[in-house]
N, C-alpha and C positions, 0 to 999 in steps of 0.2 A: 296554847297549841301553835306549833310552828307550821307555817304555810310552805309548801313545796314549790320550788321554782319551776314553773312550767314553760316549756319552749312554745313560742307562738309563731304563727305565720299570718302576717297581715293583721296582727292584734288578736287573733283567734287561737285558742288552744286547739291543737290537732290531736286526733285519736291515735295516730301512729306514734307520735312523740310521747304522748302520755302512756301508751302501752309499753313502749320501750323503757320508760322510766320505771313503771310498775315491775316489769320483768327484772330489771337490774336490782331494784330494792329487794325483790324476793330472792334473787341469787345471793345477795349479800347477807340476808337473814339466814339463808340455808348454810352459808359458809360459817357464820357465827355459831350456829347450832353445832356444827361439826367440831369447831374449835373448842367450845365449852365441853362437849362430850369427851374429847381427847384429854383435856385438862382434868376433868372429873375422874376419868379412868386412871390417870396418872396419880391422883390423890386417893385411890382406892374407894371411890364413891360410885360403885357400879350401877346402882339403881338410877342415880341422877344421870350418869353417862348414857345409859340405855334410853332414858327419856329424851334427852337432847338429840341422840342419834335418830330416834324415831321422828322427832319433830323436824329435823333436817330432811329426812327422807320424804315426809309428808309435804314439805315446802317444795321439794324437787318435783314430786308428782303433780302438785297444784300448778306449778309453773308450766310443766309439760301440757297439762290440760288446757290452760289458758292459751298457750301457743297454738294448740290444735284447734281450739274453738275460734280463735281470732283469724287464723288462716282460712278456715272454712267459711267464715262470715266476712272476709275481706276487710278487716280492720287494718292489717299490715299491708302497706303498698310497696 
């Protein structure tokens, strides 16, 4: 298992930096799903393309919910 490089302030991991990293990884995963969906559709594999498209949309919604939750609970400063 690969450990992620966390940004620290005074030797301590901060919530805001960790949240920013989580959001970025989710955005990258969403982008990968859309790319795979596009390539699957180009190869006439519509069911697979639809699945990856839905997965990308779910990741987008999840990221939006996390941002809404974190701003209402003051994680992001």
